[in-house]
C-alpha distance (Angstrom), angle and dihedral (degrees) to the residues before:
residue distance angle dihedral
M1 . . .
L2 3.79 . .
R3 3.77 91.5 .
E4 3.83 90.4 50.2
A5 3.82 91.3 49.4
I6 3.80 90.1 52.1
Q7 3.79 91.2 49.5
D8 3.84 90.2 49.9
R9 3.78 90.3 52.5
L10 3.80 92.5 48.5
F11 3.80 92.2 48.4
G12 3.80 89.7 48.7
W13 3.82 91.8 53.2
C14 3.80 89.9 48.6
R15 3.79 92.2 51.0
Q16 3.79 91.0 48.2
A17 3.81 92.0 50.3
L18 3.82 91.9 46.5
R19 3.82 91.9 50.9
F20 3.77 90.4 63.1
V21 3.79 87.4 63.8
L22 3.78 101.4 30.5
P23 3.86 110.2 28.0
V24 3.82 115.2 -145.3
E25 3.80 126.4 -158.5
C26 3.75 126.6 -147.5
L27 3.85 109.1 -98.6
A28 3.79 91.0 -137.9
C29 3.80 106.9 44.2
G30 3.84 102.9 10.4
H31 3.79 95.5 -124.5
P32 3.84 117.0 143.6
L33 3.79 114.1 -96.6
S34 3.78 124.4 -132.0
I35 3.81 121.6 156.0
D36 3.78 98.2 -8.5
P37 3.83 109.1 144.9
V38 3.84 97.3 -139.9
P39 3.80 116.2 71.4
F40 3.87 114.7 -113.7
F41 3.84 93.7 2.6
C42 3.77 134.5 84.4
T43 3.78 120.2 -128.2
A44 3.84 93.0 -113.3
C45 3.79 93.0 55.5
W46 3.81 94.1 43.8
Q47 3.81 90.1 52.2
N48 3.79 89.4 57.9
I49 3.79 90.0 70.3
H50 3.81 105.5 103.1
P51 3.83 128.1 179.3
L52 3.81 122.5 -117.8
R53 3.84 107.9 -97.5
Q54 3.74 104.0 166.1
P55 3.84 127.4 106.7
A56 3.80 112.2 -74.7
C57 3.79 143.4 175.1
A58 3.81 110.9 -69.2
R59 3.82 89.7 -135.4
C60 3.81 110.9 37.5
D61 3.87 100.2 14.4
Q62 3.82 92.9 -121.9
P63 3.84 105.4 165.3
F64 3.80 116.5 -117.3
V65 3.81 123.4 -133.8
S66 3.83 93.1 -133.6
E67 3.77 130.9 41.5
A68 3.82 87.0 -140.5
A69 3.82 89.0 76.1
T70 3.86 91.5 79.2
T71 3.80 101.0 22.4
Y72 3.82 93.4 101.1
T73 3.82 99.4 14.0
P74 3.76 109.5 43.9
N75 3.78 91.4 177.7
H76 3.80 94.3 53.4
Q77 3.77 114.9 146.2
C78 3.77 128.3 -150.4
H79 3.82 123.1 -107.4
N80 3.81 94.1 -100.4
C81 3.82 93.6 52.2
Q82 3.79 91.4 47.6
K83 3.76 93.1 48.9
R84 3.83 98.2 39.8
P85 3.85 110.6 15.9
P86 3.81 108.1 -147.7
N87 3.80 121.2 -122.5
F88 3.80 91.6 -117.5
Q89 3.80 118.8 82.9
R90 3.78 94.9 -139.2
A91 3.76 138.2 -7.3
W92 3.80 127.7 -156.6
T93 3.82 119.1 -162.3
L94 3.81 107.1 -171.1
F95 3.80 109.8 -169.0
P96 3.81 137.2 21.6
Y97 3.82 113.5 -105.3
L98 3.81 93.3 -115.0
P99 3.82 134.3 129.0
P100 2.97 129.9 -53.1
L101 3.87 90.2 27.5
Q102 3.80 88.6 46.2
E103 3.80 91.7 57.4
A104 3.81 89.8 45.6
I105 3.82 94.3 52.9
C106 3.82 93.4 44.3
S107 3.78 91.3 49.1
F108 3.77 91.2 47.4
K109 3.80 95.4 44.5
Y110 3.80 105.0 36.0
R111 3.84 106.4 19.6
G112 3.81 99.3 46.6
K113 3.77 98.3 -117.0
H114 3.82 93.4 153.6
T115 3.86 94.3 170.5
L116 3.83 87.6 75.5
A117 3.75 90.8 69.2
K118 3.77 93.5 84.3
P119 3.86 99.2 48.5
L120 3.84 90.5 42.9
A121 3.82 90.6 51.7
R122 3.77 89.1 47.6
L123 3.82 88.6 56.7
M124 3.83 89.1 53.4
I125 3.80 91.2 48.3
S126 3.82 91.9 49.8
A127 3.82 91.2 57.1
L128 3.86 101.1 36.9
P129 3.83 112.0 143.0
R130 3.79 113.5 -111.8
E131 3.81 93.5 -133.7
L132 3.81 93.0 58.0
D133 3.85 108.1 122.7
V134 3.85 119.8 161.2
D135 3.76 140.8 152.1
M136 3.80 100.2 -143.2
I137 3.83 140.4 17.2
V138 3.81 120.1 -136.9
P139 3.84 121.7 -174.1
V140 3.80 117.9 -144.5
P141 3.81 102.8 -100.5
L142 3.80 130.2 -128.2
H143 3.74 124.2 -137.1
P144 3.88 110.3 -103.3
A145 3.81 90.8 -113.5
R146 3.85 91.8 53.0
L147 3.83 90.1 44.2
R148 3.81 91.7 53.5
E149 3.78 89.2 49.1
R150 3.80 96.1 48.5
E151 3.83 95.6 30.3
F152 3.79 93.7 -144.6
N153 3.77 140.6 46.2
Q154 3.80 109.2 -123.9
S155 3.79 91.8 -160.1
L156 3.81 91.1 56.3
L157 3.81 91.3 52.3
L158 3.78 90.6 52.8
A159 3.82 92.9 43.4
D160 3.83 91.7 51.7
R161 3.82 91.4 56.1
L162 3.83 92.5 46.0
A163 3.84 90.3 48.7
R164 3.83 90.7 55.8
H165 3.77 91.4 50.6
M166 3.84 94.9 44.2
D167 3.82 94.0 38.6
R168 3.80 92.0 -129.9
P169 3.81 129.0 131.8
V170 3.75 122.9 -104.0
S171 3.82 120.7 -134.7
A172 3.77 102.7 -157.1
T173 3.82 102.2 164.2
N174 3.76 108.1 32.8
L175 3.80 98.7 77.2
I176 3.79 106.6 56.6
R177 3.83 137.2 -179.1
I178 3.79 107.5 -127.0
T179 3.80 99.1 178.0
A180 3.81 126.3 60.9
T181 3.75 100.9 -138.0
D182 3.77 133.0 -177.0
P183 3.84 114.6 -90.2
Q184 3.78 108.5 -82.8
T185 3.83 92.4 -136.3
T186 3.79 90.1 69.7
L187 3.84 96.1 55.1
T188 3.79 140.0 78.4
R189 3.77 119.8 -114.3
Q190 3.82 93.6 -98.1
A191 3.78 91.2 46.1
R192 3.79 89.9 51.2
L193 3.83 89.9 56.7
N194 3.76 92.7 50.5
N195 3.81 92.5 41.3
L196 3.77 94.8 60.5
R197 3.81 102.9 38.5
K198 3.82 109.6 129.3
A199 3.81 89.7 -4.5
F200 3.84 94.1 128.9
D201 3.77 134.3 55.8
V202 3.80 139.0 174.4
R203 3.83 119.7 -123.0
Q204 3.83 100.2 -162.5
P205 3.84 111.8 22.5
Q206 3.82 92.4 177.2
D207 3.85 89.6 67.6
L208 3.78 91.0 58.9
R209 3.78 99.7 41.3
E210 3.82 110.2 141.3
K211 3.80 91.9 -16.4
R212 3.78 120.0 146.2
I213 3.81 102.0 -126.8
L214 3.76 131.4 -160.1
L215 3.79 115.2 -155.5
V216 3.80 114.9 -152.6
D217 3.78 127.6 -158.3
D218 3.77 137.2 152.8
V219 3.86 105.3 -123.3
F220 3.77 131.9 22.7
T221 3.83 111.0 -152.2
T222 3.81 109.7 154.4
G223 3.78 96.5 -18.0
T224 3.80 92.6 -120.4
T225 3.77 96.0 126.4
L226 3.83 93.3 48.1
N227 3.78 90.6 45.8
E228 3.82 93.7 52.9
C229 3.81 91.5 46.1
A230 3.84 89.9 50.8
K231 3.77 89.5 48.3
A232 3.83 92.2 54.4
L233 3.83 91.3 47.4
R234 3.82 94.3 47.8
Q235 3.80 91.3 48.1
A236 3.73 88.3 52.6
G237 3.83 91.0 58.0
S238 3.82 102.9 -98.7
G239 3.77 122.8 149.4
P240 3.80 121.5 -113.8
V241 3.78 114.8 -30.9
F242 3.81 121.3 -141.2
A243 3.81 127.6 -172.3
L244 3.77 133.0 -144.9
T245 3.84 126.4 -174.4
L246 3.74 130.1 178.8
A247 3.81 95.0 -137.3
R248 3.77 141.8 12.1
T249 3.80 131.6 -152.0
V250 3.78 108.7 -124.4
D251 3.79 136.8 -177.0
A252 3.80 113.1 -102.1
A253 3.80 89.1 -119.3
L254 3.81 88.8 63.2
V255 3.79 96.8 50.8
P256 3.84 110.9 105.6
D257 3.80 112.7 -113.4
R258 3.78 92.0 -119.9
L259 3.75 91.2 59.5
R260 3.78 92.5 48.3
V261 3.83 90.0 52.3
D262 3.82 89.9 51.9
Q263 3.84 94.5 48.5
G264 3.80 100.7 34.4
P265 3.82 124.8 -124.7
P266 3.78 115.1 -34.8
A267 3.81 117.5 -118.7
L268 3.85 92.9 -139.6
T269 3.74 135.0 42.5
H270 3.81 89.3 -124.7
I271 3.71 121.2 51.5
G272 3.77 120.8 -148.8
L273 3.78 139.9 39.0
């Protein structure tokens, strides 16, 4: 930990020196950056990232519109989970997919800004559920073709940081994606379900036997990807599968007022990709 703190300080000094020569603006507000500790974002914007704290489904963590939903039934589940129980035992979605976190994830995931892996993982660690107890961490895999295109798996980078904090092993190559599917963000909910059927497989089931597994991904949209990953793991003989994502796309009606005030009025009725 001391060595990592020293490295962070050195990197911070290097960034500060470099910005005298090559000015950098905050990706969220556009203000020039100087000694801000998070790459590409000013401290003020980064501090506007708040975790989801409202009542939510006890299975998939879908936020509820009214607090009354869990007043008398704390373990209340949403309609989708009651109608079609997911293959994962429990999912936690930590932050709403809103700016500036939205810009951070997109820059990290699509624009190759790898240095955001550490601050994004720190956000996840800061909001980890107390009841989380697992034997192994598994990142959601990319198909080899997508991995060659992107050159890294953002879920693995986050999972690696979480594993260090939780002192748990990471299984990065056992769960694999065997089908190159269309991007989920371009599809309807039903198309997402069809798109990912039998898209994942497990190479060495014996290594997962009866293990409590934590699936890690960056964004929860419909949960289809996590559900299919959990299905493959359970069919391979794993123990209960849990899921953890940094952010979740949410309807504007479910965003707490205080977050809307911080971020300004959204341009669309649905926030997310």
